[in-house]
VEXDREN-2710 file (C-alpha; in Angstrom, 1 decimal):
% VEXDREN-2710
k/r/px/py/pz
1/UNK/0.0/0.0/0.0
2/UNK/1.3/3.4/-0.9
3/UNK/2.4/5.5/2.1
4/UNK/0.1/8.6/2.4
5/UNK/3.1/11.0/2.9
6/UNK/4.7/10.0/-0.4
7/UNK/3.5/11.1/-3.8
8/UNK/1.2/8.5/-5.2
9/UNK/2.2/6.8/-8.5
10/UNK/-0.6/6.7/-11.1
11/UNK/-1.7/3.1/-11.4
12/UNK/-4.0/3.4/-14.4
13/UNK/-1.9/1.2/-16.6
14/UNK/-1.4/-1.3/-13.8
15/UNK/-5.2/-1.6/-13.4
16/UNK/-5.6/-2.1/-17.1
17/UNK/-2.8/-4.7/-17.6
18/UNK/-3.2/-6.6/-14.3
19/UNK/-7.0/-6.8/-14.6
20/UNK/-8.8/-8.7/-11.9
21/UNK/-5.7/-9.4/-9.8
22/UNK/-4.8/-5.7/-9.5
23/UNK/-6.8/-4.8/-6.4
24/UNK/-6.9/-8.3/-4.6
25/UNK/-3.1/-8.4/-4.7
26/UNK/-2.9/-5.1/-3.0
27/UNK/-5.7/-5.7/-0.6
28/UNK/-3.8/-8.8/0.7
29/UNK/-1.0/-6.5/1.7
30/UNK/-3.3/-4.0/3.4
31/UNK/-4.4/-4.9/7.0
32/UNK/-7.4/-2.6/6.9
33/UNK/-8.7/-3.6/3.4
34/UNK/-8.1/-0.1/2.0
35/UNK/-5.7/0.7/-0.8
36/UNK/-4.6/4.3/-1.4
37/UNK/-3.5/4.9/-5.0
38/UNK/-3.9/7.2/-8.0
39/UNK/-5.9/6.4/-11.1
40/UNK/-6.6/8.5/-14.2
41/UNK/-4.6/11.4/-12.5
42/UNK/-7.0/11.4/-9.5
43/UNK/-6.3/10.4/-5.9
44/UNK/-8.2/7.1/-5.3
45/UNK/-9.2/4.8/-2.5
46/UNK/-10.1/1.2/-3.2
47/UNK/-12.4/-0.5/-0.6
48/UNK/-14.1/-3.8/-0.1
49/UNK/-16.8/-5.4/2.1
50/UNK/-20.6/-5.0/2.6
51/UNK/-20.0/-1.8/4.6
52/UNK/-17.9/-0.4/1.8
53/UNK/-20.6/-1.3/-0.7
54/UNK/-23.1/0.7/1.2
55/UNK/-20.6/3.6/1.5
56/UNK/-19.9/3.4/-2.2
57/UNK/-23.5/3.5/-3.3
58/UNK/-24.5/6.4/-1.0
59/UNK/-25.2/9.2/-3.4
60/UNK/-24.0/11.7/-0.8
61/UNK/-20.6/10.2/-1.2
62/UNK/-20.2/9.2/-4.8
63/UNK/-21.4/10.5/-8.2
64/UNK/-21.2/8.6/-11.4
65/UNK/-21.1/11.7/-13.7
66/UNK/-17.6/12.2/-14.9
67/UNK/-16.3/8.9/-13.4
68/UNK/-16.5/6.7/-16.5
69/UNK/-13.6/7.2/-19.0
70/UNK/-14.6/8.2/-22.6
71/UNK/-13.4/4.9/-24.1
72/UNK/-15.8/3.0/-21.9
73/UNK/-18.7/5.3/-22.8
74/UNK/-17.8/5.0/-26.5
75/UNK/-18.0/1.2/-26.3
76/UNK/-19.8/-0.5/-23.4
77/UNK/-22.3/2.0/-22.1
78/UNK/-22.8/4.8/-24.7
79/UNK/-22.9/8.5/-24.1
80/UNK/-25.8/9.9/-22.0
81/UNK/-26.9/6.6/-20.6
82/UNK/-28.4/5.9/-17.1
83/UNK/-25.0/4.9/-15.8
84/UNK/-23.7/8.4/-16.1
85/UNK/-26.5/10.2/-14.2
86/UNK/-27.0/11.0/-10.6
87/UNK/-29.8/12.2/-8.3
88/UNK/-33.2/13.0/-9.7
89/UNK/-32.1/12.6/-13.3
90/UNK/-30.9/9.1/-12.5
91/UNK/-34.1/8.1/-10.7
92/UNK/-36.3/9.4/-13.6
93/UNK/-34.3/7.5/-16.2
94/UNK/-34.1/4.4/-14.0
95/UNK/-37.9/4.2/-14.1
96/UNK/-37.5/2.9/-17.6
97/UNK/-35.7/-0.2/-16.4
98/UNK/-37.5/-1.2/-13.3
99/UNK/-40.4/-3.1/-15.0
100/UNK/-37.7/-5.5/-16.4
101/UNK/-37.4/-6.8/-12.8
102/UNK/-41.0/-7.9/-12.6
103/UNK/-41.3/-11.7/-12.2
104/UNK/-43.5/-12.1/-15.3
105/UNK/-40.9/-10.1/-17.4
106/UNK/-38.1/-12.2/-16.1
107/UNK/-40.0/-15.5/-16.7
108/UNK/-40.9/-14.4/-20.3
109/UNK/-37.3/-13.7/-21.3
110/UNK/-36.1/-16.9/-19.7
111/UNK/-38.7/-18.9/-21.6
112/UNK/-37.8/-17.2/-24.9
113/UNK/-34.1/-17.9/-24.3
114/UNK/-34.9/-21.5/-23.6
115/UNK/-36.9/-21.8/-26.8
116/UNK/-34.1/-20.2/-28.8
117/UNK/-31.6/-22.5/-27.2
118/UNK/-33.7/-25.6/-28.2
119/UNK/-33.9/-24.4/-31.8
120/UNK/-30.2/-23.8/-31.8
121/UNK/-29.4/-27.3/-30.5
122/UNK/-31.1/-28.8/-33.6
123/UNK/-28.7/-26.8/-35.8
124/UNK/-25.7/-27.5/-33.6
125/UNK/-26.2/-31.3/-34.0
126/UNK/-25.5/-30.8/-37.8
127/UNK/-22.2/-29.1/-37.2
128/UNK/-18.8/-30.6/-36.4
129/UNK/-17.8/-28.0/-33.8
130/UNK/-18.9/-24.7/-32.4
131/UNK/-17.7/-22.0/-29.9
132/UNK/-20.2/-22.0/-27.1
133/UNK/-19.8/-18.3/-26.1
134/UNK/-20.5/-17.1/-29.6
135/UNK/-23.5/-19.5/-30.0
136/UNK/-24.9/-18.4/-26.7
137/UNK/-24.7/-14.8/-28.0
138/UNK/-26.8/-15.7/-31.0
139/UNK/-29.4/-17.5/-28.8
140/UNK/-29.6/-14.5/-26.4
141/UNK/-29.8/-12.0/-29.2
142/UNK/-32.7/-13.9/-30.8
143/UNK/-34.5/-14.0/-27.4
144/UNK/-34.0/-10.5/-26.2
145/UNK/-35.0/-8.8/-29.4
146/UNK/-38.2/-10.8/-29.4
147/UNK/-38.8/-10.0/-25.8
148/UNK/-38.1/-6.3/-26.3
149/UNK/-40.4/-6.0/-29.3
150/UNK/-37.6/-5.0/-31.7
151/UNK/-37.8/-6.4/-35.2
152/UNK/-34.8/-8.6/-36.1
153/UNK/-34.8/-10.7/-39.3
154/UNK/-33.4/-14.2/-38.9
155/UNK/-30.5/-13.4/-41.2
156/UNK/-29.5/-10.4/-39.0
157/UNK/-29.2/-12.4/-35.7
158/UNK/-25.6/-13.3/-36.1
159/UNK/-24.3/-10.0/-37.3
160/UNK/-26.2/-8.2/-34.5
161/UNK/-25.1/-10.7/-31.9
162/UNK/-21.5/-10.2/-33.1
163/UNK/-21.8/-6.5/-32.5
164/UNK/-23.3/-6.8/-29.1
165/UNK/-20.6/-9.3/-28.0
166/UNK/-18.0/-6.9/-29.4
167/UNK/-19.3/-4.1/-27.2
168/UNK/-18.6/-6.2/-24.1
169/UNK/-15.4/-7.8/-25.3
170/UNK/-13.5/-4.6/-26.3
171/UNK/-14.3/-1.9/-23.8
172/UNK/-11.1/-2.4/-21.7
173/UNK/-8.8/-3.2/-24.6
174/UNK/-6.3/-0.8/-26.2
175/UNK/-6.1/-2.7/-29.5
176/UNK/-8.2/-4.3/-32.2
177/UNK/-10.9/-5.5/-29.8
178/UNK/-11.5/-1.9/-28.8
179/UNK/-11.7/-0.6/-32.4
180/UNK/-14.2/-3.4/-33.2
181/UNK/-16.3/-2.3/-30.1
182/UNK/-16.3/1.3/-31.3
183/UNK/-17.4/0.4/-34.7
184/UNK/-20.1/-1.9/-33.3
185/UNK/-21.4/0.9/-31.0
186/UNK/-21.8/3.2/-34.0
187/UNK/-23.6/0.6/-36.1
188/UNK/-26.0/-0.4/-33.4
189/UNK/-26.8/3.1/-32.1
190/UNK/-27.5/4.2/-35.7
191/UNK/-29.7/1.2/-36.3
192/UNK/-31.7/1.4/-33.1
193/UNK/-32.1/5.2/-33.3
194/UNK/-33.7/4.7/-36.8
195/UNK/-36.0/2.1/-35.2
196/UNK/-37.0/4.6/-32.5
197/UNK/-37.7/7.2/-35.2
198/UNK/-39.9/4.7/-37.1
199/UNK/-41.8/3.8/-34.0
200/UNK/-42.6/7.5/-33.4
201/UNK/-43.6/8.0/-37.0
202/UNK/-45.9/5.0/-36.8
203/UNK/-44.0/2.9/-39.4
204/UNK/-43.2/0.3/-36.7
205/UNK/-45.9/-0.6/-34.2
206/UNK/-44.3/-2.5/-31.3
207/UNK/-46.4/-4.5/-28.9
208/UNK/-48.0/-2.3/-26.3
209/UNK/-45.9/-2.0/-23.2
210/UNK/-43.0/-3.8/-24.8
211/UNK/-39.5/-2.5/-24.0
212/UNK/-39.4/-0.8/-27.4
213/UNK/-42.8/0.8/-26.9
214/UNK/-42.0/2.2/-23.4
215/UNK/-38.5/3.4/-24.3
216/UNK/-39.8/5.1/-27.5
217/UNK/-42.3/7.2/-25.6
218/UNK/-40.4/7.7/-22.3
219/UNK/-40.2/11.3/-21.0
220/UNK/-37.3/12.2/-18.8
221/UNK/-37.5/14.3/-15.6
222/UNK/-37.8/17.5/-17.7
223/UNK/-40.9/16.1/-19.5
224/UNK/-39.2/15.8/-22.8
225/UNK/-39.0/12.7/-25.0
226/UNK/-35.6/11.1/-25.1
227/UNK/-33.8/12.1/-28.3
228/UNK/-33.6/9.1/-30.6
229/UNK/-29.8/8.6/-30.0
230/UNK/-30.2/8.5/-26.2
231/UNK/-33.2/6.2/-26.5
232/UNK/-31.0/3.9/-28.6
233/UNK/-28.3/4.1/-25.9
234/UNK/-30.8/3.0/-23.3
235/UNK/-32.3/0.2/-25.4
236/UNK/-28.8/-1.1/-26.0
237/UNK/-28.4/-1.0/-22.2
238/UNK/-31.0/-3.7/-22.2
239/UNK/-29.8/-5.7/-25.2
240/UNK/-26.1/-5.6/-24.6
241/UNK/-26.1/-6.9/-20.9
242/UNK/-28.5/-9.6/-21.9
243/UNK/-26.2/-10.9/-24.6
244/UNK/-23.3/-10.5/-22.1
245/UNK/-24.8/-13.5/-20.3
246/UNK/-23.0/-15.5/-23.0
247/UNK/-19.9/-15.1/-20.8
248/UNK/-21.7/-16.8/-17.9
249/UNK/-22.8/-19.6/-20.2
250/UNK/-19.2/-20.2/-21.2
251/UNK/-18.2/-20.1/-17.6
252/UNK/-21.0/-22.6/-16.7
253/UNK/-19.7/-25.0/-19.4
254/UNK/-16.2/-24.5/-17.9
255/UNK/-17.5/-25.4/-14.4
256/UNK/-19.4/-28.5/-15.6
257/UNK/-16.2/-29.6/-17.4
258/UNK/-14.0/-29.2/-14.3
259/UNK/-16.6/-30.4/-11.8
260/UNK/-18.9/-32.7/-13.7
261/UNK/-20.5/-33.9/-10.4
262/UNK/-22.7/-30.8/-10.6
263/UNK/-24.3/-32.0/-13.8
264/UNK/-26.6/-34.4/-12.2
265/UNK/-28.2/-31.8/-9.9
266/UNK/-28.9/-29.6/-12.9
267/UNK/-30.3/-32.5/-14.9
268/UNK/-32.7/-33.3/-12.1
269/UNK/-34.6/-30.1/-12.9
270/UNK/-34.8/-28.5/-9.4
271/UNK/-35.1/-24.7/-9.8
272/UNK/-33.4/-24.1/-6.5
273/UNK/-30.3/-26.1/-7.6
274/UNK/-30.2/-24.3/-10.9
275/UNK/-30.4/-20.9/-9.2
276/UNK/-27.7/-21.9/-6.6
277/UNK/-25.5/-23.0/-9.5
278/UNK/-26.1/-19.6/-11.3
279/UNK/-25.2/-17.7/-8.2
280/UNK/-21.9/-19.6/-7.8
281/UNK/-21.0/-19.2/-11.4
282/UNK/-21.5/-15.4/-11.0
283/UNK/-19.5/-15.4/-7.7
284/UNK/-16.6/-17.7/-8.8
285/UNK/-15.8/-16.6/-12.3
286/UNK/-14.3/-13.1/-13.2
287/UNK/-16.9/-10.8/-14.7
288/UNK/-16.5/-7.2/-13.3
289/UNK/-13.1/-6.5/-11.8
290/UNK/-14.0/-3.2/-10.0
291/UNK/-16.3/-0.2/-10.1
292/UNK/-15.4/3.4/-9.6
293/UNK/-17.2/6.6/-8.7
294/UNK/-16.2/10.3/-8.3
295/UNK/-16.3/11.5/-4.7
296/UNK/-19.0/14.2/-4.2
297/UNK/-17.3/15.7/-1.1
298/UNK/-14.3/15.2/1.1
299/UNK/-14.6/11.6/2.5
300/UNK/-13.0/9.6/5.2
301/UNK/-13.0/5.7/5.2
302/UNK/-11.3/3.8/8.0
303/UNK/-9.0/6.8/8.7
304/UNK/-8.1/7.3/5.1
305/UNK/-9.0/10.7/3.6
306/UNK/-10.1/11.2/0.0
307/UNK/-10.9/14.7/-1.3
308/UNK/-13.9/15.7/-3.4
309/UNK/-13.3/14.8/-7.0
310/UNK/-11.2/11.8/-6.2
311/UNK/-12.1/8.2/-7.1
312/UNK/-13.6/5.7/-4.8
313/UNK/-13.1/2.2/-6.2
314/UNK/-15.0/-0.9/-5.2
315/UNK/-13.1/-4.1/-5.4
316/UNK/-15.8/-6.3/-6.9
317/UNK/-13.8/-9.4/-7.9
318/UNK/-11.9/-9.3/-4.6
319/UNK/-15.1/-9.1/-2.6
320/UNK/-16.7/-12.0/-4.5
321/UNK/-13.6/-14.0/-3.5
322/UNK/-13.2/-12.7/0.1
323/UNK/-12.5/-15.5/2.5
324/UNK/-14.3/-13.7/5.4
325/UNK/-17.5/-13.6/3.4
326/UNK/-17.4/-17.0/1.6
327/UNK/-15.0/-19.4/3.3
328/UNK/-12.7/-21.3/0.9
329/UNK/-13.7/-18.8/-1.9
330/UNK/-11.6/-20.5/-4.6
331/UNK/-13.6/-23.7/-4.3
332/UNK/-16.6/-24.0/-6.7
333/UNK/-19.5/-24.9/-4.4
334/UNK/-23.0/-24.1/-5.5
335/UNK/-24.3/-25.5/-2.2
336/UNK/-23.2/-22.4/-0.5
337/UNK/-26.3/-20.8/-2.0
338/UNK/-28.7/-23.7/-1.4
339/UNK/-31.9/-22.5/0.0
340/UNK/-30.8/-18.9/0.5
341/UNK/-30.6/-15.7/-1.5
342/UNK/-27.2/-14.0/-1.1
343/UNK/-27.1/-10.9/0.9
344/UNK/-27.7/-7.7/-1.1
345/UNK/-24.2/-6.2/-0.4
346/UNK/-22.3/-9.5/-0.2
347/UNK/-22.5/-11.0/-3.7
348/UNK/-21.8/-8.1/-6.1
349/UNK/-20.8/-9.3/-9.6
350/UNK/-23.2/-6.7/-11.1
351/UNK/-22.7/-4.1/-8.4
352/UNK/-24.4/-3.6/-5.0
353/UNK/-26.8/-1.3/-3.3
354/UNK/-30.5/-0.9/-3.9
355/UNK/-31.7/-2.2/-7.3
356/UNK/-34.8/0.0/-7.2
357/UNK/-33.4/3.4/-6.2
358/UNK/-29.7/3.0/-6.6
359/UNK/-27.1/2.1/-9.2
360/UNK/-27.2/-1.7/-8.9
361/UNK/-27.9/-3.4/-12.2
362/UNK/-31.7/-3.6/-12.6
363/UNK/-31.2/-6.7/-14.9
364/UNK/-29.6/-8.8/-12.2
365/UNK/-32.7/-11.0/-11.6
366/UNK/-32.8/-11.5/-15.4
367/UNK/-29.2/-12.6/-15.4
368/UNK/-29.6/-15.1/-12.6
369/UNK/-32.7/-16.6/-14.3
370/UNK/-31.0/-16.8/-17.7
371/UNK/-27.9/-18.4/-16.3
372/UNK/-30.0/-20.9/-14.4
373/UNK/-32.2/-21.7/-17.4
374/UNK/-29.3/-22.1/-19.9
375/UNK/-27.0/-24.0/-17.4
376/UNK/-29.8/-26.6/-16.9
377/UNK/-30.1/-27.0/-20.7
378/UNK/-26.4/-27.2/-21.1
379/UNK/-26.2/-30.0/-18.5
380/UNK/-28.9/-31.8/-20.5
381/UNK/-26.9/-31.8/-23.6
382/UNK/-24.6/-34.5/-25.0
383/UNK/-21.4/-33.2/-26.5
384/UNK/-17.6/-33.7/-26.6
385/UNK/-15.0/-31.3/-25.3
386/UNK/-11.9/-31.4/-27.6
387/UNK/-8.5/-30.4/-26.5
388/UNK/-8.3/-26.6/-26.3
389/UNK/-6.9/-23.8/-24.1
390/UNK/-9.5/-23.4/-21.3
391/UNK/-7.3/-21.1/-19.2
392/UNK/-9.0/-17.9/-18.0
393/UNK/-6.3/-15.1/-17.9
394/UNK/-7.1/-12.6/-15.2
395/UNK/-5.2/-10.0/-17.0
396/UNK/-7.8/-9.9/-19.8
397/UNK/-10.9/-7.7/-19.2
398/UNK/-13.5/-9.1/-19.6
399/UNK/-12.0/-12.5/-18.8
400/UNK/-13.2/-15.6/-20.7
401/UNK/-11.9/-19.1/-21.4
402/UNK/-9.3/-18.4/-24.1
403/UNK/-11.1/-20.8/-26.5
404/UNK/-14.6/-19.5/-25.8
405/UNK/-15.3/-23.1/-24.9
406/UNK/-15.4/-25.3/-28.0
407/UNK/-17.7/-28.3/-28.2
408/UNK/-18.0/-31.0/-30.8
409/UNK/-20.5/-33.7/-31.7
410/UNK/-23.6/-32.2/-30.1
411/UNK/-26.1/-35.0/-30.0
412/UNK/-29.6/-35.7/-28.9
413/UNK/-33.0/-34.2/-28.9
414/UNK/-33.2/-31.3/-26.4
415/UNK/-36.9/-32.2/-25.8
416/UNK/-35.8/-35.5/-24.3
417/UNK/-34.7/-33.6/-21.2
418/UNK/-32.0/-34.0/-18.7
419/UNK/-29.8/-36.8/-19.9
420/UNK/-26.8/-34.9/-21.1
421/UNK/-23.1/-35.8/-20.8
422/UNK/-19.9/-34.2/-21.9
423/UNK/-17.1/-36.5/-22.9
424/UNK/-13.6/-35.1/-22.3
425/UNK/-11.1/-35.0/-25.0
426/UNK/-8.8/-32.5/-23.4
427/UNK/-8.0/-30.4/-20.3
END
């Protein structure tokens, strides 16, 4: 930990190149679980733990406006989206997303994803091999566009899913992945903005109260309709994170490959077991490394001072692997979630705080249900796992199995249910 009386070295490049290990490595050397550093030219404090989560998500302490770097806005989130707002403006915009948490909405998207998966399995059985992360992206793109009421011709599913996957895959890269993400952002914002214009002109008539219908006629806190570009940004903030569940599908396949004893529980069809498995996939595997906000005032945390305009950083990956919270955190054990919902500020792969009034991802319930639904179907599938590089480098953001998880010889009728096996042909 940097001594407070010495000038702090800027650690922006270290954060980028060390990835998920950057903060946990430093936290282990800090007795009070606080790391003082400097990021993007600003003084910063990195914190961890349920109390720290509550401190981080208190809007009196932290603002989001101005905290996200331009390259992330130009790829992952888009300019002017809900993630960049604070206070009343954030609450008014967030109203758009809260209906997505309703049980009927969650169940409908999960059912559509299951149907899209089953259709895909029939096609997979005619192919020699496939990359599961990419195929899951196409499945989820098909499902979420139907669910949201956006038109998407069958031949456009793969190009669009490729763009949505690129938005996630390239936001933290300095090279070709980042350039692909920027190009994908431009294409998809342009396309969705045109759809919004056509909805407002009456050319496209989406189902009443569908996501497209509500976003197209939403009025912000000032009473004005969202401009088409901002409406497109917010629609992509529904589409893109849904397709990002593809990472969790690949991680679920990785877990079933490494610990095949969990396959039987998923095949048995118990919703509680599938949900517990989904929570453990989200906890165990690297998804979000850390989150940052700009301090709204001078703050003090455990004796460490941070001036207004500094950065407060939440160590997400470190908290999800904190021995004090989880006990043996590097063991994959879905049973730790058997019969219980994780504490709100304990398990934070998609952020913490209040999902209704705060900045926690409002699509978290959707993510859990989708991971549970598709993991159960994956366990029901017969396939071979050829030799491939299944390492998950923590220096890569977002992390993923290097191969994307390749499978061969998909067999069987998905309607026959939970009889799947995965034969190993490699590590």
